[in-house]
N, C-alpha and C positions, 0 to 999 in steps of 0.2 A: 539294583545297587542300593548295599547298604554300608558302602564302606567311604563316609563323606560327611563334611563338617559344615554345618550351617553357620556363617558367619555376616557380620553387619559389614559391607562393603564399602572402604574408605576411599577418597583420591587417588592420596599416595600409593597404597596395594594393588588397586582394582582399576584403575581408570584405563590403562593400559588393555585389559584382557578384557574389560566393558567394550571398549571402543572396536576391538575385533571381533567379539562379538555382534555388537551392533553392525558393522561393517559389511561382516559376510551377509546377514538379513537383509540388508540394504541391495548390495549388489546381486545376491541371487534370490531373492522371495519376493513375497509382496506381503509377510508380514509387518514390513515397514512401508509408508507412502513416501519414503524420501527415494530422491533420485542417484544423489551423488554422496559415497562415504562421506561422515564424519571427520573431523580434526580433532585432535588431540587438544586444542582450544576450545573447541564443542565440547569438550569432556570438563573443563574449566567453571562453566558457567551450569552444565547441568548439575553436577556435583553441588556447587552452588545454592542454585535455586530447590532441591530435594532437601539441602541442612536447612536453608530460610524458612523452607515451608511446612519445617517439621516429619518429612516425610522418609519413610524407610528405604535402604536399598539392601537387599538381604542375596546374598549370594550363596553358593555351594560351591565346596571344595572337597579335592579328592584328598589324599593322605601326604601330597607334598604338597600341598597349597595352591595348588592348581586352581584355578574357576573356571567351573564346567558352567555355570548358568547361573542368572541372576533374576531379580524381579524388582519391580517399586511400584509405588502410587503417586500419583498427585493430582491437582484440584479438577474437577471435572468440569467444572464453568466457573468463571472469574467474578458472578454476582455473590453476597454474601449467604443469601438463602438457600446457596448449595454446598454451603458448609461442612455437611456429614456425609457427601457424597463425594466418591474419590472414583479415578481412574487409574486402572493397571493394566502393567504389562511384565511379561515373562521372555525370556531369550534363554535358550541352551544351547550350548557351541556344537556346530554341527557334526561333532563325533560321537556326541553323546546322546544326542537326540533317540526317544525312543525307549528310556530307560526309566523312567518313572520319575527323573529330576524335575521336569516342571511341574506334576503334582503336590510335589515335597516343598518346593518355593511358594505355589499359592496356596498351602496350606498353610504356610510360613506368613504370606501377605494378609491370608483372610486373619490371624492370630493377632498379628498386627495392628489391621483393621479393627477389631473390636478394642483392642485394647486401647486405643486412640481415639474411642467413643464415635467411628464412624458408623454409619447407618446403612450405607448404598456401597456394592463395589459394582462399577460398569467396566467393560471389557469391549475395547473397540475391536472385531477381527474379521478378519480379510472373509468373506463369504463359502469361499473355495477352500478355506484353511480347515478343512475334517479334522485333523488331529487337536485342532487348539478347545475347536467346538466341542467335541467329545468331553476333552480333559474339562472344560466350563461346566457341563451338563454332567459331569460323575459329581462333579461338583459341588451341584446344588446351583449354580447359576441358570436361570433361563432366559428366553430368548425375548425379548421387550421390542424389538425391529430390528428391520433392516432398511439402509438408505442406497436405493439403488443408483449407479454409476457417478459415483460421488467422487469416485478418484481413477486418474488412468495414467498406467506404468505398464512395461513391456508390450506398447502395442494393442493395448484393450482397456474397456470399461471396468471398472472395480467395483462390485457391493462391499456394502461396510455393515456388516450384522453388530449388534448391540447385545451383552448377555450381562444381566444383572444378578446379583444377591442380595437379598434385604438380610441386615443382621439384627441381631435382638437391643442393639445399641442405639445411643446412647441411650441411660436410664430414663433421665431428665431432661431432656431437649427443649432449647429457649430459641427466641427469635434474638435476631440483634448481633 
């Protein structure tokens, strides 16, 4: 698919579409280890946290302005020494999966991470999500560990696999 536009998502324009994509993934998959669909109020806090942290929310729209998918990243862990590491996520609307859109959004996230002087991107992926794992590997991510049975959803234990991409940024990292 090549007829799309990359956009920076805003609460006003994209919150409802992002909420729909999130909730489909929560209800029908192990892409999110949530049990209950999120609410519109959850989206207020989600967008506020992204804005406060200076984290991108990158979307991909069709020619009619319909959001087909999105991705973002945020803090990996709360301690200061992790300031150059982010954890990302990408979600594609169920009707548009398998068309290469996840790759496009991931490439935009990687570019944003470089521009923002990040050094490591981490993806926490359900170990059975072979599509997401293959996408990450094609983009140069490598498997750095699996946490067995850390989640429980749909009546079974879930293993969480971590994939990492090291970037050549920042040029001059500093302590503190």
